[in-house]
Backbone as CSV, one residue per row, in Angstrom:
resi,resn,N_x,N_y,N_z,CA_x,CA_y,CA_z,C_x,C_y,C_z
1,MET,0.846,-1.164,0.000,0.000,0.000,0.000,0.896,1.232,0.000
2,GLU,0.761,2.020,-0.996,1.607,3.193,-1.179,0.822,4.458,-0.907
3,LYS,1.416,5.364,-0.142,0.768,6.649,0.104,1.377,7.670,-0.831
4,LYS,0.536,8.462,-1.414,1.016,9.517,-2.291,0.823,10.854,-1.602
5,ILE,1.827,11.691,-1.718,1.764,13.024,-1.137,1.250,13.982,-2.194
6,ASP,0.293,14.785,-1.802,-0.261,15.789,-2.698,0.752,16.913,-2.840
7,ASP,1.322,17.077,-4.017,2.370,18.072,-4.258,1.891,19.503,-4.047
8,SER,0.627,19.765,-4.201,0.130,21.131,-4.077,0.073,21.585,-2.616
9,SER,-0.066,20.650,-1.671,-0.194,21.050,-0.275,1.159,21.198,0.424
10,LEU,2.213,20.619,-0.103,3.516,20.678,0.537,4.577,21.033,-0.496
11,SER,5.098,22.232,-0.373,6.181,22.620,-1.268,7.443,22.804,-0.444
12,ARG,8.543,22.766,-1.107,9.821,22.947,-0.435,9.889,24.321,0.223
13,ARG,9.380,25.309,-0.460,9.402,26.678,0.054,8.556,26.812,1.327
14,SER,7.359,26.233,1.342,6.514,26.325,2.540,7.110,25.511,3.693
15,PHE,7.724,24.382,3.377,8.358,23.574,4.415,9.495,24.346,5.085
16,ILE,10.354,24.965,4.300,11.476,25.732,4.849,10.971,26.950,5.607
17,GLY,9.959,27.608,5.103,9.396,28.771,5.787,8.816,28.407,7.147
18,ASN,8.047,27.341,7.187,7.465,26.906,8.459,8.534,26.409,9.429
19,SER,9.547,25.720,8.911,10.639,25.250,9.768,11.385,26.423,10.382
20,GLY,11.596,27.471,9.600,12.272,28.663,10.109,11.474,29.340,11.208
21,LYS,10.165,29.398,11.033,9.311,30.002,12.065,9.374,29.201,13.364
22,ILE,9.312,27.898,13.245,9.363,27.041,14.432,10.712,27.177,15.133
23,ALA,11.793,27.205,14.367,13.128,27.352,14.959,13.272,28.711,15.637
24,GLY,12.716,29.751,15.035,12.786,31.089,15.629,12.045,31.173,16.945
25,VAL,10.865,30.597,16.993,10.090,30.592,18.236,10.825,29.789,19.306
26,GLY,11.406,28.657,18.923,12.154,27.838,19.877,13.373,28.558,20.419
27,ALA,14.050,29.306,19.566,15.241,30.038,20.007,14.877,31.184,20.939
28,LEU,13.757,31.831,20.704,13.354,32.961,21.533,12.678,32.549,22.834
29,ALA,12.231,31.319,22.926,11.499,30.889,24.120,12.343,31.034,25.379
30,GLY,13.605,30.650,25.327,14.471,30.764,26.490,14.833,32.194,26.819
31,VAL,14.892,33.046,25.818,15.283,34.433,26.025,14.157,35.244,26.647
32,THR,12.944,34.956,26.258,11.835,35.786,26.708,11.307,35.409,28.093
33,LEU,11.701,34.258,28.620,11.220,33.859,29.937,11.956,34.633,31.020
34,PRO,11.247,35.156,31.997,11.910,35.899,33.072,12.622,34.947,34.024
35,MET,13.617,35.485,34.717,14.317,34.699,35.728,13.373,34.489,36.912
36,VAL,13.280,33.273,37.368,12.381,32.948,38.464,13.191,32.333,39.592
37,HIS,12.998,32.843,40.791,13.665,32.298,41.964,12.600,31.791,42.918
38,GLY,12.797,30.593,43.414,11.804,29.985,44.280,11.777,30.534,45.694
39,LYS,12.876,31.118,46.141,12.910,31.604,47.513,13.730,32.882,47.588
40,THR,13.542,33.627,48.631,14.299,34.861,48.810,15.440,34.688,49.796
41,ASP,15.493,33.580,50.501,16.544,33.300,51.471,17.813,32.881,50.732
42,ASP,18.910,33.595,50.947,20.165,33.295,50.267,21.072,32.377,51.076
43,THR,20.566,31.766,52.116,21.369,30.891,52.960,21.728,29.614,52.208
44,THR,23.026,29.281,52.202,23.483,28.025,51.629,23.381,26.964,52.711
45,LYS,22.647,25.918,52.426,22.450,24.852,53.408,23.344,23.672,53.039
46,ILE,24.106,23.180,54.027,25.003,22.060,53.780,24.673,20.911,54.722
47,ALA,25.048,19.708,54.303,24.881,18.509,55.122,26.230,17.814,55.209
48,LEU,26.532,17.281,56.361,27.784,16.566,56.586,27.479,15.079,56.666
49,VAL,28.003,14.321,55.706,27.840,12.871,55.696,29.235,12.276,55.843
50,GLY,29.475,11.628,56.950,30.800,11.114,57.271,31.507,12.110,58.169
51,CYS,31.397,11.941,59.462,31.848,12.940,60.433,33.258,12.690,60.942
52,GLY,34.098,12.074,60.141,35.493,11.894,60.526,36.244,13.208,60.398
53,GLY,37.567,13.123,60.409,38.385,14.331,60.350,38.204,15.139,59.079
54,ARG,38.208,14.467,57.931,38.060,15.185,56.656,36.690,15.833,56.526
55,GLY,35.656,15.083,56.854,34.296,15.615,56.736,34.054,16.786,57.665
56,THR,34.512,16.648,58.907,34.337,17.726,59.882,35.126,18.956,59.463
57,GLY,36.344,18.734,58.961,37.162,19.855,58.485,36.533,20.561,57.299
58,ALA,35.983,19.789,56.375,35.334,20.386,55.204,34.102,21.186,55.614
59,ALA,33.331,20.651,56.545,32.148,21.376,57.025,32.564,22.654,57.738
60,SER,33.627,22.580,58.522,34.125,23.762,59.221,34.587,24.825,58.231
61,ASN,35.281,24.395,57.175,35.714,25.343,56.138,34.520,25.990,55.453
62,ALA,33.517,25.198,55.140,32.323,25.733,54.475,31.613,26.745,55.360
63,LEU,31.559,26.480,56.652,30.910,27.413,57.571,31.753,28.669,57.784
64,SER,33.067,28.562,57.634,33.961,29.709,57.836,33.896,30.717,56.702
65,VAL,33.669,30.268,55.484,33.649,31.185,54.345,32.302,31.865,54.178
66,SER,31.400,31.645,55.092,30.058,32.208,54.958,30.058,33.730,54.979
67,LEU,31.058,34.341,55.585,31.104,35.803,55.614,31.301,36.376,54.217
68,ALA,32.110,35.736,53.402,32.390,36.229,52.054,31.292,35.866,51.056
69,ASN,30.682,34.706,51.225,29.727,34.200,50.233,28.279,34.227,50.693
70,GLY,27.993,34.871,51.782,26.634,34.884,52.306,26.492,33.849,53.402
71,PRO,25.354,33.825,54.052,25.168,32.922,55.192,25.168,31.447,54.788
72,THR,25.775,30.631,55.629,25.825,29.184,55.423,25.324,28.511,56.691
73,LYS,24.531,27.474,56.527,23.946,26.798,57.681,24.109,25.289,57.527
74,LEU,24.588,24.640,58.579,24.680,23.184,58.614,23.316,22.651,59.042
75,VAL,22.660,21.908,58.165,21.285,21.479,58.440,21.154,19.991,58.756
76,ALA,22.190,19.191,58.445,22.093,17.753,58.712,23.480,17.152,58.871
77,MET,23.564,16.124,59.699,24.806,15.382,59.908,24.472,13.897,59.967
78,ALA,25.379,13.065,59.417,25.164,11.619,59.459,26.504,10.900,59.500
79,ASP,26.561,9.827,60.269,27.735,8.965,60.317,27.291,7.595,60.805
80,VAL,28.034,6.582,60.421,27.724,5.225,60.849,27.964,5.075,62.347
81,PHE,28.986,5.770,62.854,29.371,5.650,64.257,28.866,6.846,65.062
82,GLN,28.095,6.584,66.086,27.496,7.635,66.905,28.554,8.502,67.578
83,HIS,29.662,7.902,68.038,30.681,8.694,68.728,31.337,9.714,67.795
84,ARG,31.497,9.367,66.519,32.039,10.335,65.550,31.058,11.478,65.311
85,LEU,29.803,11.133,65.219,28.765,12.145,65.023,28.741,13.119,66.194
86,ASP,28.759,12.584,67.405,28.739,13.429,68.605,29.979,14.307,68.697
87,SER,31.142,13.712,68.427,32.402,14.450,68.500,32.439,15.579,67.470
88,SER,32.022,15.272,66.254,32.006,16.274,65.189,31.035,17.402,65.520
89,TYR,29.857,17.046,66.008,28.852,18.050,66.374,29.394,18.995,67.442
90,ASN,30.001,18.422,68.482,30.540,19.248,69.568,31.667,20.157,69.088
91,GLU,32.535,19.632,68.213,33.635,20.437,67.674,33.111,21.592,66.829
92,LEU,32.158,21.302,65.954,31.607,22.355,65.095,30.809,23.374,65.905
93,LYS,30.106,22.914,66.914,29.318,23.814,67.756,30.233,24.766,68.528
94,LYS,31.371,24.247,68.998,32.319,25.058,69.746,32.984,26.100,68.831
95,LYS,33.315,25.682,67.616,34.030,26.552,66.679,33.113,27.582,66.021
96,HIS,31.892,27.193,65.738,30.927,28.049,65.024,29.688,28.187,65.899
97,LYS,29.618,29.242,66.633,28.558,29.437,67.640,27.153,29.479,67.040
98,ASP,27.010,29.978,65.824,25.681,30.114,65.224,25.155,28.744,64.972
């Protein structure tokens, strides 16, 4: 079963013209959309997973640079060993009062 295309309804010129219009609309879609921000709070929230020496040090560094880059808040901590979690929490709490 063969389908025949009606030559009068589809010309090369109309195909290219319509393709150009579609491409133009697609290109402008990203430009015309306004910037949207979901929240007004600029606080960077971090989580510490693995409360050993490296993890605690990295979290401490991240909390220390908050003055230059805006507020930073430690929102979660996790470790397999409870004593590491407790030790890291106490160290960070002592060093960073907020």
